[in-house]
N, CA, C and O atoms as CSV, one atom per row, in Angstrom:
chain,resi,resn,atom,element,x,y,z
A,1,MET,N,N,0.832,-1.182,0.000
A,1,MET,CA,C,0.000,0.000,0.000
A,1,MET,C,C,0.875,1.243,0.000
A,1,MET,O,O,1.754,1.392,0.849
A,2,ARG,N,N,0.637,2.116,-0.934
A,2,ARG,CA,C,1.454,3.315,-1.064
A,2,ARG,C,C,0.960,4.417,-0.134
A,2,ARG,O,O,-0.235,4.553,0.128
A,3,ARG,N,N,1.915,5.193,0.352
A,3,ARG,CA,C,1.606,6.317,1.229
A,3,ARG,C,C,1.152,7.503,0.388
A,3,ARG,O,O,1.172,7.445,-0.841
A,4,SER,N,N,0.739,8.591,1.065
A,4,SER,CA,C,0.295,9.783,0.341
A,4,SER,C,C,1.471,10.411,-0.402
A,4,SER,O,O,2.619,10.299,0.029
A,5,ASP,N,N,1.180,11.064,-1.511
A,5,ASP,CA,C,2.227,11.636,-2.359
A,5,ASP,C,C,3.069,12.685,-1.650
A,5,ASP,O,O,4.290,12.701,-1.809
A,6,SER,N,N,2.450,13.553,-0.876
A,6,SER,CA,C,3.217,14.623,-0.228
A,6,SER,C,C,4.172,14.058,0.823
A,6,SER,O,O,5.289,14.554,0.971
A,7,PHE,N,N,3.745,13.032,1.549
A,7,PHE,CA,C,4.612,12.402,2.542
A,7,PHE,C,C,5.791,11.702,1.880
A,7,PHE,O,O,6.921,11.794,2.361
A,8,VAL,N,N,5.535,11.009,0.788
A,8,VAL,CA,C,6.605,10.313,0.074
A,8,VAL,C,C,7.588,11.313,-0.532
A,8,VAL,O,O,8.796,11.072,-0.535
A,9,GLU,N,N,7.075,12.436,-1.045
A,9,GLU,CA,C,7.970,13.475,-1.580
A,9,GLU,C,C,8.881,14.016,-0.484
A,9,GLU,O,O,10.075,14.214,-0.706
A,10,LEU,N,N,8.322,14.254,0.692
A,10,LEU,CA,C,9.118,14.742,1.811
A,10,LEU,C,C,10.192,13.727,2.191
A,10,LEU,O,O,11.352,14.085,2.391
A,11,LEU,N,N,9.800,12.472,2.288
A,11,LEU,CA,C,10.775,11.422,2.597
A,11,LEU,C,C,11.844,11.311,1.515
A,11,LEU,O,O,13.023,11.120,1.813
A,12,GLN,N,N,11.424,11.432,0.262
A,12,GLN,CA,C,12.376,11.320,-0.849
A,12,GLN,C,C,13.453,12.392,-0.747
A,12,GLN,O,O,14.640,12.083,-0.850
A,13,TRP,N,N,13.063,13.632,-0.550
A,13,TRP,CA,C,14.044,14.715,-0.514
A,13,TRP,C,C,14.863,14.704,0.766
A,13,TRP,O,O,16.044,15.050,0.741
A,14,PHE,N,N,14.264,14.314,1.883
A,14,PHE,CA,C,15.039,14.158,3.110
A,14,PHE,C,C,16.074,13.058,2.933
A,14,PHE,O,O,17.240,13.226,3.293
A,15,GLY,N,N,15.644,11.940,2.381
A,15,GLY,CA,C,16.563,10.826,2.165
A,15,GLY,C,C,17.687,11.155,1.211
A,15,GLY,O,O,18.797,10.643,1.353
A,16,LEU,N,N,17.408,12.005,0.241
A,16,LEU,CA,C,18.420,12.346,-0.757
A,16,LEU,C,C,19.412,13.396,-0.255
A,16,LEU,O,O,20.594,13.330,-0.592
A,17,LEU,N,N,18.953,14.361,0.543
A,17,LEU,CA,C,19.785,15.516,0.876
A,17,LEU,C,C,20.304,15.564,2.306
A,17,LEU,O,O,21.333,16.194,2.550
A,18,ALA,N,N,19.645,14.936,3.246
A,18,ALA,CA,C,19.959,15.149,4.659
A,18,ALA,C,C,21.355,14.675,5.053
A,18,ALA,O,O,22.043,15.374,5.797
A,19,ALA,N,N,21.786,13.524,4.585
A,19,ALA,CA,C,23.104,13.005,4.979
A,19,ALA,C,C,24.227,13.887,4.453
A,19,ALA,O,O,25.201,14.137,5.162
A,20,GLY,N,N,24.103,14.353,3.234
A,20,GLY,CA,C,25.120,15.256,2.685
A,20,GLY,C,C,25.180,16.582,3.427
A,20,GLY,O,O,26.261,17.124,3.660
A,21,LEU,N,N,24.021,17.097,3.795
A,21,LEU,CA,C,23.992,18.341,4.566
A,21,LEU,C,C,24.528,18.133,5.974
A,21,LEU,O,O,25.168,19.028,6.526
A,22,ALA,N,N,24.279,16.969,6.565
A,22,ALA,CA,C,24.828,16.667,7.894
A,22,ALA,C,C,26.347,16.578,7.846
A,22,ALA,O,O,27.027,17.072,8.745
A,23,TRP,N,N,26.875,15.959,6.814
A,23,TRP,CA,C,28.332,15.867,6.654
A,23,TRP,C,C,28.939,17.259,6.465
A,23,TRP,O,O,29.976,17.575,7.049
A,24,THR,N,N,28.287,18.084,5.646
A,24,THR,CA,C,28.763,19.448,5.439
A,24,THR,C,C,28.748,20.236,6.741
A,24,THR,O,O,29.710,20.938,7.053
A,25,ALA,N,N,27.669,20.123,7.498
A,25,ALA,CA,C,27.571,20.827,8.778
A,25,ALA,C,C,28.651,20.353,9.746
A,25,ALA,O,O,29.237,21.155,10.474
A,26,GLN,N,N,28.913,19.044,9.752
A,26,GLN,CA,C,29.965,18.525,10.623
A,26,GLN,C,C,31.315,19.128,10.260
A,26,GLN,O,O,32.081,19.509,11.146
A,27,LEU,N,N,31.614,19.219,8.972
A,27,LEU,CA,C,32.897,19.781,8.549
A,27,LEU,C,C,33.005,21.264,8.884
A,27,LEU,O,O,34.029,21.708,9.403
A,28,VAL,N,N,31.958,22.033,8.590
A,28,VAL,CA,C,32.012,23.483,8.812
A,28,VAL,C,C,32.045,23.805,10.303
A,28,VAL,O,O,32.862,24.615,10.743
A,29,LEU,N,N,31.168,23.181,11.081
A,29,LEU,CA,C,31.152,23.439,12.517
A,29,LEU,C,C,32.426,22.918,13.184
A,29,LEU,O,O,32.948,23.554,14.099
A,30,GLY,N,N,32.925,21.778,12.736
A,30,GLY,CA,C,34.177,21.253,13.282
A,30,GLY,C,C,35.354,22.170,12.997
A,30,GLY,O,O,36.229,22.345,13.845
A,31,PHE,N,N,35.380,22.754,11.811
A,31,PHE,CA,C,36.428,23.718,11.493
A,31,PHE,C,C,36.334,24.932,12.413
A,31,PHE,O,O,37.348,25.412,12.920
A,32,GLY,N,N,35.121,25.423,12.626
A,32,GLY,CA,C,34.935,26.560,13.527
A,32,GLY,C,C,35.345,26.246,14.947
A,32,GLY,O,O,35.943,27.085,15.621
A,33,VAL,N,N,35.032,25.049,15.410
A,33,VAL,CA,C,35.420,24.643,16.762
A,33,VAL,C,C,36.934,24.561,16.880
A,33,VAL,O,O,37.499,25.005,17.881
A,34,SER,N,N,37.593,24.008,15.885
A,34,SER,CA,C,39.053,23.903,15.957
A,34,SER,C,C,39.718,25.270,15.899
A,34,SER,O,O,40.730,25.493,16.564
A,35,ILE,N,N,39.167,26.183,15.118
A,35,ILE,CA,C,39.705,27.547,15.090
A,35,ILE,C,C,39.497,28.213,16.445
A,35,ILE,O,O,40.397,28.887,16.947
A,36,ALA,N,N,38.317,28.033,17.044
A,36,ALA,CA,C,38.042,28.631,18.350
A,36,ALA,C,C,38.933,28.035,19.433
A,36,ALA,O,O,39.357,28.751,20.340
A,37,ALA,N,N,39.221,26.754,19.358
A,37,ALA,CA,C,40.044,26.109,20.376
A,37,ALA,C,C,41.515,26.458,20.238
A,37,ALA,O,O,42.226,26.547,21.239
A,38,CYS,N,N,41.979,26.654,19.017
A,38,CYS,CA,C,43.404,26.845,18.784
A,38,CYS,C,C,43.820,28.304,18.640
A,38,CYS,O,O,45.013,28.608,18.642
A,39,SER,N,N,42.873,29.190,18.517
A,39,SER,CA,C,43.202,30.607,18.364
A,39,SER,C,C,43.597,31.205,19.713
A,39,SER,O,O,43.002,30.890,20.744
A,40,ALA,N,N,44.602,32.063,19.688
A,40,ALA,CA,C,45.064,32.691,20.930
A,40,ALA,C,C,43.980,33.578,21.547
A,40,ALA,O,O,43.879,33.673,22.770
A,41,GLY,N,N,43.186,34.214,20.722
A,41,GLY,CA,C,42.155,35.113,21.233
A,41,GLY,C,C,40.993,34.404,21.897
A,41,GLY,O,O,40.356,34.970,22.785
A,42,SER,N,N,40.704,33.188,21.491
A,42,SER,CA,C,39.568,32.465,22.059
A,42,SER,C,C,39.993,31.281,22.931
A,42,SER,O,O,39.157,30.455,23.296
A,43,ALA,N,N,41.264,31.191,23.264
A,43,ALA,CA,C,41.750,30.078,24.080
A,43,ALA,C,C,41.135,30.092,25.469
A,43,ALA,O,O,40.982,29.040,26.088
A,44,ARG,N,N,40.786,31.255,25.960
A,44,ARG,CA,C,40.218,31.353,27.304
A,44,ARG,C,C,38.780,30.824,27.378
A,44,ARG,O,O,38.245,30.635,28.470
A,45,TRP,N,N,38.166,30.589,26.235
A,45,TRP,CA,C,36.796,30.073,26.227
A,45,TRP,C,C,36.737,28.621,26.682
A,45,TRP,O,O,35.689,28.156,27.130
A,46,GLY,N,N,37.826,27.916,26.576
A,46,GLY,CA,C,37.867,26.523,27.009
A,46,GLY,C,C,37.100,25.568,26.116
A,46,GLY,O,O,36.472,24.627,26.602
A,47,VAL,N,N,37.149,25.802,24.816
A,47,VAL,CA,C,36.455,24.929,23.866
A,47,VAL,C,C,37.194,23.597,23.796
A,47,VAL,O,O,38.397,23.558,23.537
A,48,ASN,N,N,36.467,22.510,24.029
A,48,ASN,CA,C,37.056,21.179,23.984
A,48,ASN,C,C,36.742,20.552,22.624
A,48,ASN,O,O,35.590,20.240,22.323
A,49,VAL,N,N,37.769,20.375,21.823
A,49,VAL,CA,C,37.602,19.860,20.467
A,49,VAL,C,C,37.042,18.433,20.482
A,49,VAL,O,O,36.190,18.095,19.660
A,50,HIS,N,N,37.510,17.607,21.395
A,50,HIS,CA,C,37.063,16.214,21.424
A,50,HIS,C,C,35.578,16.096,21.786
A,50,HIS,O,O,34.859,15.278,21.213
A,51,THR,N,N,35.133,16.900,22.721
A,51,THR,CA,C,33.711,16.872,23.071
A,51,THR,C,C,32.855,17.277,21.883
A,51,THR,O,O,31.856,16.628,21.575
A,52,TRP,N,N,33.252,18.346,21.222
A,52,TRP,CA,C,32.497,18.799,20.052
A,52,TRP,C,C,32.556,17.779,18.929
A,52,TRP,O,O,31.568,17.583,18.221
A,53,ALA,N,N,33.700,17.127,18.754
A,53,ALA,CA,C,33.818,16.112,17.703
A,53,ALA,C,C,32.869,14.952,17.958
A,53,ALA,O,O,32.242,14.446,17.027
A,54,ILE,N,N,32.759,14.529,19.205
A,54,ILE,CA,C,31.844,13.434,19.541
A,54,ILE,C,C,30.406,13.852,19.285
A,54,ILE,O,O,29.630,13.087,18.711
A,55,VAL,N,N,30.041,15.064,19.707
A,55,VAL,CA,C,28.665,15.546,19.526
A,55,VAL,C,C,28.334,15.682,18.040
A,55,VAL,O,O,27.273,15.239,17.599
A,56,LEU,N,N,29.234,16.292,17.266
A,56,LEU,CA,C,28.977,16.483,15.838
A,56,LEU,C,C,28.945,15.151,15.086
A,56,LEU,O,O,28.150,14.979,14.162
A,57,THR,N,N,29.793,14.223,15.472
A,57,THR,CA,C,29.799,12.916,14.824
A,57,THR,C,C,28.522,12.146,15.144
A,57,THR,O,O,27.928,11.533,14.257
A,58,ALA,N,N,28.101,12.174,16.394
A,58,ALA,CA,C,26.872,11.472,16.780
A,58,ALA,C,C,25.651,12.074,16.084
A,58,ALA,O,O,24.789,11.347,15.592
A,59,ALA,N,N,25.585,13.401,16.047
A,59,ALA,CA,C,24.447,14.056,15.394
A,59,ALA,C,C,24.442,13.776,13.893
A,59,ALA,O,O,23.397,13.460,13.324
A,60,GLY,N,N,25.595,13.890,13.255
A,60,GLY,CA,C,25.683,13.629,11.819
A,60,GLY,C,C,25.367,12.192,11.474
A,60,GLY,O,O,24.669,11.930,10.494
A,61,ALA,N,N,25.869,11.250,12.265
A,61,ALA,CA,C,25.598,9.832,12.006
A,61,ALA,C,C,24.116,9.513,12.197
A,61,ALA,O,O,23.545,8.718,11.450
A,62,THR,N,N,23.502,10.134,13.197
A,62,THR,CA,C,22.071,9.918,13.424
A,62,THR,C,C,21.248,10.428,12.247
A,62,THR,O,O,20.330,9.750,11.787
A,63,ILE,N,N,21.576,11.611,11.766
A,63,ILE,CA,C,20.856,12.174,10.623
A,63,ILE,C,C,21.062,11.312,9.381
A,63,ILE,O,O,20.127,11.093,8.611
A,64,ALA,N,N,22.285,10.824,9.187
A,64,ALA,CA,C,22.558,9.962,8.025
A,64,ALA,C,C,21.766,8.658,8.108
A,64,ALA,O,O,21.267,8.175,7.092
A,65,LEU,N,N,21.647,8.089,9.292
A,65,LEU,CA,C,20.859,6.862,9.448
A,65,LEU,C,C,19.369,7.128,9.231
A,65,LEU,O,O,18.674,6.299,8.642
A,66,LEU,N,N,18.872,8.276,9.700
A,66,LEU,CA,C,17.476,8.634,9.442
A,66,LEU,C,C,17.229,8.849,7.954
A,66,LEU,O,O,16.181,8.468,7.433
A,67,ALA,N,N,18.196,9.458,7.271
A,67,ALA,CA,C,18.072,9.658,5.822
A,67,ALA,C,C,18.074,8.319,5.098
A,67,ALA,O,O,17.344,8.138,4.123
A,68,GLU,N,N,18.886,7.386,5.566
A,68,GLU,CA,C,18.902,6.049,4.969
A,68,GLU,C,C,17.556,5.351,5.171
A,68,GLU,O,O,17.048,4.696,4.262
A,69,ALA,N,N,16.992,5.494,6.352
A,69,ALA,CA,C,15.677,4.898,6.623
A,69,ALA,C,C,14.604,5.519,5.725
A,69,ALA,O,O,13.719,4.817,5.236
A,70,ALA,N,N,14.683,6.830,5.511
A,70,ALA,CA,C,13.716,7.485,4.621
A,70,ALA,C,C,13.877,6.992,3.188
A,70,ALA,O,O,12.884,6.753,2.501
A,71,ALA,N,N,15.120,6.837,2.731
A,71,ALA,CA,C,15.360,6.360,1.374
A,71,ALA,C,C,14.870,4.922,1.195
A,71,ALA,O,O,14.303,4.588,0.155
A,72,VAL,N,N,15.080,4.086,2.182
A,72,VAL,CA,C,14.610,2.707,2.112
A,72,VAL,C,C,13.085,2.665,2.089
A,72,VAL,O,O,12.492,1.851,1.381
A,73,THR,N,N,12.453,3.540,2.865
A,73,THR,CA,C,10.992,3.605,2.879
A,73,THR,C,C,10.446,3.988,1.512
A,73,THR,O,O,9.484,3.385,1.036
A,74,VAL,N,N,11.054,4.987,0.878
A,74,VAL,CA,C,10.617,5.389,-0.466
A,74,VAL,C,C,10.883,4.259,-1.461
A,74,VAL,O,O,10.055,3.987,-2.331
A,75,PHE,N,N,12.021,3.610,-1.334
A,75,PHE,CA,C,12.344,2.504,-2.237
A,75,PHE,C,C,11.307,1.387,-2.115
A,75,PHE,O,O,10.848,0.845,-3.120
A,76,LEU,N,N,10.947,1.053,-0.891
A,76,LEU,CA,C,9.953,-0.009,-0.699
A,76,LEU,C,C,8.584,0.400,-1.227
A,76,LEU,O,O,7.831,-0.440,-1.721
A,77,ASP,N,N,8.259,1.693,-1.123
A,77,ASP,CA,C,6.997,2.179,-1.681
A,77,ASP,C,C,7.002,2.144,-3.208
A,77,ASP,O,O,5.964,1.919,-3.830
A,78,ALA,N,N,8.174,2.367,-3.810
A,78,ALA,CA,C,8.266,2.452,-5.269
A,78,ALA,C,C,8.778,1.168,-5.903
A,78,ALA,O,O,9.118,1.171,-7.086
A,79,ARG,N,N,8.843,0.091,-5.169
A,79,ARG,CA,C,9.436,-1.141,-5.702
A,79,ARG,C,C,8.627,-1.778,-6.812
A,79,ARG,O,O,9.138,-2.630,-7.538
A,80,GLU,N,N,7.378,-1.380,-6.956
A,80,GLU,CA,C,6.549,-1.948,-8.020
A,80,GLU,C,C,6.910,-1.384,-9.391
A,80,GLU,O,O,6.533,-1.954,-10.415
A,81,THR,N,N,7.633,-0.276,-9.415
A,81,THR,CA,C,8.088,0.313,-10.673
A,81,THR,C,C,9.605,0.305,-10.698
A,81,THR,O,O,10.254,0.115,-9.670
A,82,ASP,N,N,10.161,0.511,-11.878
A,82,ASP,CA,C,11.601,0.682,-11.956
A,82,ASP,C,C,11.900,2.140,-12.291
A,82,ASP,O,O,10.991,2.964,-12.389
A,83,GLU,N,N,13.183,2.448,-12.465
A,83,GLU,CA,C,13.550,3.851,-12.707
A,83,GLU,C,C,13.041,4.382,-14.040
A,83,GLU,O,O,13.011,5.595,-14.249
A,84,TYR,N,N,12.646,3.502,-14.936
A,84,TYR,CA,C,12.113,3.927,-16.225
A,84,TYR,C,C,10.588,3.968,-16.234
A,84,TYR,O,O,9.970,4.188,-17.276
A,85,GLY,N,N,9.988,3.756,-15.065
A,85,GLY,CA,C,8.537,3.741,-14.951
A,85,GLY,C,C,7.941,5.133,-15.100
A,85,GLY,O,O,8.665,6.121,-15.222
A,86,PRO,N,N,6.624,5.201,-15.090
A,86,PRO,CA,C,5.958,6.485,-15.265
A,86,PRO,C,C,6.185,7.389,-14.052
A,86,PRO,O,O,6.349,6.914,-12.929
A,87,PRO,N,N,6.190,8.706,-14.303
A,87,PRO,CA,C,6.366,9.634,-13.184
A,87,PRO,C,C,5.142,9.624,-12.285
A,87,PRO,O,O,4.050,9.317,-12.764
A,88,PRO,N,N,5.270,9.936,-11.035
A,88,PRO,CA,C,6.477,10.264,-10.290
A,88,PRO,C,C,7.178,9.048,-9.697
A,88,PRO,O,O,8.256,9.184,-9.120
A,89,TRP,N,N,6.577,7.840,-9.830
A,89,TRP,CA,C,7.137,6.687,-9.141
A,89,TRP,C,C,8.453,6.204,-9.750
A,89,TRP,O,O,9.298,5.673,-9.029
A,90,GLY,N,N,8.643,6.373,-11.040
A,90,GLY,CA,C,9.925,6.023,-11.646
A,90,GLY,C,C,11.047,6.895,-11.115
A,90,GLY,O,O,12.134,6.411,-10.799
A,91,ARG,N,N,10.766,8.195,-11.020
A,91,ARG,CA,C,11.754,9.133,-10.449
A,91,ARG,C,C,12.024,8.794,-8.996
A,91,ARG,O,O,13.178,8.807,-8.566
A,92,ARG,N,N,10.996,8.494,-8.239
A,92,ARG,CA,C,11.172,8.176,-6.822
A,92,ARG,C,C,12.022,6.918,-6.643
A,92,ARG,O,O,12.863,6.854,-5.747
A,93,HIS,N,N,11.803,5.935,-7.486
A,93,HIS,CA,C,12.597,4.709,-7.411
A,93,HIS,C,C,14.068,5.013,-7.685
A,93,HIS,O,O,14.947,4.564,-6.949
A,94,PHE,N,N,14.333,5.773,-8.738
A,94,PHE,CA,C,15.712,6.119,-9.094
A,94,PHE,C,C,16.395,6.906,-7.974
A,94,PHE,O,O,17.515,6.578,-7.583
A,95,LEU,N,N,15.729,7.944,-7.456
A,95,LEU,CA,C,16.325,8.775,-6.407
A,95,LEU,C,C,16.482,8.006,-5.104
A,95,LEU,O,O,17.418,8.269,-4.349
A,96,ALA,N,N,15.591,7.065,-4.823
A,96,ALA,CA,C,15.718,6.262,-3.607
A,96,ALA,C,C,16.956,5.371,-3.669
A,96,ALA,O,O,17.674,5.231,-2.678
A,97,VAL,N,N,17.204,4.774,-4.824
A,97,VAL,CA,C,18.399,3.941,-4.979
A,97,VAL,C,C,19.661,4.794,-4.836
A,97,VAL,O,O,20.606,4.405,-4.149
A,98,ALA,N,N,19.671,5.953,-5.485
A,98,ALA,CA,C,20.820,6.859,-5.368
A,98,ALA,C,C,21.021,7.315,-3.928
A,98,ALA,O,O,22.154,7.395,-3.453
A,99,ALA,N,N,19.937,7.612,-3.239
A,99,ALA,CA,C,20.026,8.062,-1.850
A,99,ALA,C,C,20.535,6.962,-0.930
A,99,ALA,O,O,21.318,7.229,-0.018
A,100,MET,N,N,20.097,5.725,-1.162
A,100,MET,CA,C,20.558,4.629,-0.306
A,100,MET,C,C,22.074,4.449,-0.418
A,100,MET,O,O,22.750,4.233,0.588
A,101,VAL,N,N,22.596,4.537,-1.620
A,101,VAL,CA,C,24.040,4.401,-1.815
A,101,VAL,C,C,24.773,5.622,-1.243
A,101,VAL,O,O,25.762,5.477,-0.525
A,102,GLY,N,N,24.286,6.809,-1.562
A,102,GLY,CA,C,24.931,8.035,-1.087
A,102,GLY,C,C,24.917,8.164,0.425
A,102,GLY,O,O,25.895,8.622,1.017
A,103,ASN,N,N,23.829,7.769,1.054
A,103,ASN,CA,C,23.745,7.873,2.510
A,103,ASN,C,C,24.755,6.977,3.203
A,103,ASN,O,O,25.316,7.356,4.231
A,104,LEU,N,N,24.992,5.805,2.660
A,104,LEU,CA,C,26.015,4.936,3.237
A,104,LEU,C,C,27.399,5.570,3.118
A,104,LEU,O,O,28.201,5.502,4.050
A,105,LEU,N,N,27.673,6.181,1.980
A,105,LEU,CA,C,28.964,6.848,1.795
A,105,LEU,C,C,29.121,8.033,2.748
A,105,LEU,O,O,30.186,8.222,3.337
A,106,PHE,N,N,28.065,8.825,2.897
A,106,PHE,CA,C,28.136,9.964,3.817
A,106,PHE,C,C,28.236,9.501,5.266
A,106,PHE,O,O,28.926,10.134,6.066
A,107,PHE,N,N,27.563,8.411,5.619
A,107,PHE,CA,C,27.660,7.872,6.971
A,107,PHE,C,C,29.110,7.482,7.284
A,107,PHE,O,O,29.625,7.798,8.357
A,108,VAL,N,N,29.755,6.801,6.351
A,108,VAL,CA,C,31.156,6.410,6.548
A,108,VAL,C,C,32.053,7.646,6.610
A,108,VAL,O,O,32.981,7.687,7.418
A,109,ALA,N,N,31.794,8.656,5.771
A,109,ALA,CA,C,32.595,9.882,5.792
A,109,ALA,C,C,32.445,10.615,7.133
A,109,ALA,O,O,33.421,11.147,7.663
A,110,ILE,N,N,31.243,10.639,7.669
A,110,ILE,CA,C,31.006,11.278,8.970
A,110,ILE,C,C,31.778,10.539,10.062
A,110,ILE,O,O,32.423,11.168,10.902
A,111,LEU,N,N,31.716,9.215,10.053
A,111,LEU,CA,C,32.445,8.432,11.056
A,111,LEU,C,C,33.959,8.605,10.912
A,111,LEU,O,O,34.664,8.759,11.909
A,112,LEU,N,N,34.452,8.580,9.688
A,112,LEU,CA,C,35.892,8.749,9.477
A,112,LEU,C,C,36.368,10.130,9.916
A,112,LEU,O,O,37.452,10.262,10.484
A,113,ASN,N,N,35.572,11.146,9.658
A,113,ASN,CA,C,35.940,12.492,10.091
A,113,ASN,C,C,36.003,12.557,11.614
A,113,ASN,O,O,36.940,13.125,12.176
A,114,GLY,N,N,35.011,11.979,12.278
A,114,GLY,CA,C,35.011,11.988,13.741
A,114,GLY,C,C,36.188,11.228,14.318
A,114,GLY,O,O,36.820,11.699,15.263
A,115,VAL,N,N,36.495,10.060,13.769
A,115,VAL,CA,C,37.631,9.267,14.242
A,115,VAL,C,C,38.941,10.009,13.983
A,115,VAL,O,O,39.852,9.977,14.811
A,116,GLY,N,N,39.031,10.668,12.844
A,116,GLY,CA,C,40.241,11.432,12.532
A,116,GLY,C,C,40.484,12.565,13.498
A,116,GLY,O,O,41.617,12.786,13.924
A,117,VAL,N,N,39.449,13.278,13.846
A,117,VAL,CA,C,39.586,14.386,14.809
A,117,VAL,C,C,39.963,13.853,16.190
A,117,VAL,O,O,40.804,14.428,16.881
A,118,LEU,N,N,39.339,12.764,16.576
A,118,LEU,CA,C,39.604,12.220,17.914
A,118,LEU,C,C,40.981,11.564,18.030
A,118,LEU,O,O,41.532,11.492,19.129
A,119,SER,N,N,41.536,11.092,16.938
A,119,SER,CA,C,42.816,10.381,17.007
A,119,SER,C,C,44.031,11.280,16.819
A,119,SER,O,O,45.158,10.840,17.049
A,120,HIS,N,N,43.832,12.506,16.414
A,120,HIS,CA,C,44.954,13.424,16.224
A,120,HIS,C,C,44.884,14.552,17.235
A,120,HIS,O,O,43.803,15.015,17.599
A,121,SER,N,N,46.051,14.988,17.683
A,121,SER,CA,C,46.077,16.113,18.622
A,121,SER,C,C,45.841,17.405,17.850
A,121,SER,O,O,46.321,17.582,16.730
A,122,SER,N,N,45.105,18.282,18.468
A,122,SER,CA,C,44.770,19.544,17.813
A,122,SER,C,C,45.752,20.633,18.189
A,122,SER,O,O,46.560,20.466,19.103
A,123,CYS,N,N,45.684,21.724,17.498
A,123,CYS,CA,C,46.486,22.931,17.775
A,123,CYS,C,C,47.986,22.680,17.620
A,123,CYS,O,O,48.784,23.206,18.397
A,124,VAL,N,N,48.373,21.887,16.632
A,124,VAL,CA,C,49.779,21.605,16.361
A,124,VAL,C,C,50.098,22.095,14.973
A,124,VAL,O,O,49.377,21.789,14.024
A,125,GLN,N,N,51.174,22.857,14.839
A,125,GLN,CA,C,51.605,23.338,13.531
A,125,GLN,C,C,52.328,22.213,12.813
A,125,GLN,O,O,53.042,21.424,13.431
A,126,SER,N,N,52.137,22.149,11.517
A,126,SER,CA,C,52.822,21.084,10.760
A,126,SER,C,C,54.141,21.554,10.209
A,126,SER,O,O,54.843,20.788,9.549
């Protein structure tokens, strides 16, 4: 049984875009945190890079998993058609498959970024 069109559209776009936006937010906010922690002017703020890395990694990974669940839901709704099927279900099937693959890649990128930040010491000149 297929869900309503507006709900499926919302799930489709969330599944397609959310993991990439979460990864981008993790990178941008993580860069800001590292600048705040390592800058002489903001050193007194006591920004802990590792705490922020854990929080940003957990939040990004959660969003990526939710996006994967949304993509799988759309895929299961559109499984009766293929990507060459009539619109909008053919498009939904194609984008759901792309989102499922992309979300896994973004999930791994989010985890690798978090592990990289946690395993290296910050505020060191190369």
